[in-house]
N, C-alpha and C positions, 0 to 999 in steps of 0.2 A: 899628670902630664901638664897641669897649669893651674898655678895660683895666682891670686892676685896682690895678697898681702905676705909678708915676712916677718916674722918676729919671733921671740922665744916662744911663745903660746903655740905657734903654727909648727914649729919645729919638733917640740915636745909631742905635739897631739899626732904628727906625722909619725915618729917614733913608735908611741903608743900602738897605732892602728899597723903596725910593720911595714912601713913605707921604706924603702932602700933610697928613693930619689923624688925630687920635685922639680919641677920646671917653674919657674918664676918670671912671670911676664906681665907686668903692670902697664896700666896706661900711662901716657903722659911722662914718662920717666927715660932720661936719657940712656942709651946702652952702656957709656961706662959707668954710670952709677948701679945700674942692674948687675953687670958683671961684678961690680966691688962688693955689693951687697950679697950675692948669690955666694962670691968666695968665703964673705966672711962668716955665713949662718952653715956653711958646710962643714961635717968633721968626719970621722973614721965610720961614722952610723947612718949618717945622711947625706947623700949627694944634692946640692942645690944647684941646678943648670939654669942659665941664663937664658931669656927669651923676650920677646918683643911682640904683643898683641898690636899691631899697626893699625891705626884709623885712617882709612884712606877716604878719598872724597870729603865733600863738604857735608854739613848738618842733613840734606835731603838725600843725597846719595851715599851715604856712609857705609863701608863695608869693612869687616875687620878680617885680618889675616894674619895667623899667628906663626913668627920666623924663628928660629934657632941658626946658631953658629954664624952669625954676621961677622964680616970682616972689619966692617965700619959703619957707623951709625946711619940710621935712615930716619929722617921726622914721618910726623903724622901729617896729614891734612895734602897728601899728594893725590893724584889722580890713580886710580886702581891701575891702569893701564903701565903708569909711572913706576908705581910702587912695585908691581911684578916684573918690571923689566930691571929695576934696582937690584931684586932679589935674585935675578938670573945671572947678573953679572957678575954677584958675589957667590954664586953656587950655595944659597943658603938653603934650609931644610924649611919647606914649605908646609904649614898644615891648616887644614880648615876646621875653624872652631865654630859649633853651633850653627850648622848648616841649614839656611832657609828659615833661620829663627827671626822673627819679627822683621825690622826693616834694615839691620845691620849686620847682616849675614851673606856670604857669598852664596847665590843663587844656583839653579840647575845651569843657567847659561853660562855663568861664570865658570864653574867647576869644568863643563866641557871644554871652555875657550882654553883653559890652563891645565887641562887634564896631565899633561907630561910634566908639568911642573910641580904638582902636587905630590907630596910624600904619604900623607895620610888625611882620614877624615874622621871628625869626631862622630861617633854613633850614639853616644849617651851624654847628657848634661843635666846635672839637677836643676837646672833653670827650666828647662824643657817642660814643656807640657806633654803629654803622652804621645801625641800625635806628631808631634816635632819629633821624639826620638824615633817613631816608626818612619816617618820621613828621612830621617839622617840615614838610618839603616838602609833604605832603599837606593839612597842616592851612592853609598858605598858599594853594594851590589852591582847597580847601574853600570858604575865606572870602574868597577873591579880596584877600589882602592884599599888599602889597608886600613883597619879601624883603629879608633883610640877613645879613650874615654877619661874625664877628669873631673875632680871636685869643682873646678871653676871657682875657688873659694875668693869671694870677695869679703867673707866674714870668718875670721879665724877659726870657727868652731865648725866649720865645713869641711876642713883637711880631712882627707882620708875617706870622704864619702863616696868616693869612684876612683878606680885605679886600672892603668894598663900593666899586665905583666908579660914581659918578654921572657921568651926560653933561652936566654942568653945572659951572661953577667954583664952589669952595667955598673962600672966602677967610675968612669972618667964621662965628662961632656963629650967626648970624643966616641967614646961607645955608644952614647944614645943616639948622637947625630949618625953614627954609620947603621944602628939597628934600624932606623926610621929610613936612611936612604936605600937600606937594602931590602926593605920591606921584610923584615925578620918576623918568624911567627910569634905572634902574641895573642893575649885575650884580653877582652875589655869587660870589666866588673863593677858592681857597684851594689851598696848596701841596701837592704830591704826593711820592712817594717815600720811603725809609726814615727820611730825616731828618725829615721831616714826622710820620711814625708814632713814631718816637721822642719826639718832643718831645710828641703828644697822650697817649702812655703817662706820661710825667711829670707832665702836667697832670691827666691821670684820678687818678694814684695821690695826687695833693693834695687830692682830695675827703674822704678819710677824716679828715685833720688839720682841713679847712676847716670839716667840717658835724659834728663831734663835740666834741672837748675845745675847740677854739677857741672855739666858739659858745656851749657850756655855761658857760665860763670867764666869757665876755661876759654873757650874759643872767642866772645864777644867782649868781656868784661874785664879780664885780668891782664891785660896786654899780651905780651909774647910768652908763651910757655915755652919751656926748656925743649919741647919738642915740635915746636912752631917751624915750618920750613924757613921762615924768615929771621929765625933767632941766629946770633951773630956766630954761634958755634958753627953753623952749617955752610958760613961765607958765600952765600948765595948760590950755593952749587945745585940747590934743588928749586930756584926761582921758576924756570919754564917749566915745570909739572906741578907746581903749588896752586891750591884752589883757592887760597885765602892770601 
């Protein structure tokens, strides 16, 4: 349900693990580029569905929201309220990744506020510590939200470490969108054992780089990112809710 990287290695590993579909949702990549890459890596054995993990707020107040089925691009670095309003206007599929995890996730109060707009909540993430997964399951139960899990692969080798199985055929992106909107029956599973633990440690260790120098460079030092709200591609449409 969520990988950050997409290349031949990811596709081959997904197939080896018996995956039928992947959701490709990288950070700081524009929606048209994501759709094109997802389409180019899809074939009769593996469906790649485009998604966007939106980076809302500024560096101090950042929150991640996973969105599918966008009608048009939404930039990063908007207020959470502005992002959720835009997603509502587009009737997008809205998912909660890694709830309550560190300082970049939707918390209980946010989930309560947007409960009617949220389609599912992640109940297991390889980057989580054990208590994070327990909290995620409690939140899903408290708000009666359908679960999902994902490899959340930032590293290609993590692909297939966790997966969501639906009790219906998923042959197209629209099939997945409908299953999520309908709250279709599903199970959320993950691998076990020392190999899985080692993969989790590798993914967790990636957080330091992913959330410090790399994002600092993108936000403050590199100029205007492709998903920055002031990028020329957005033609000023989001200036009133941009935080940078």
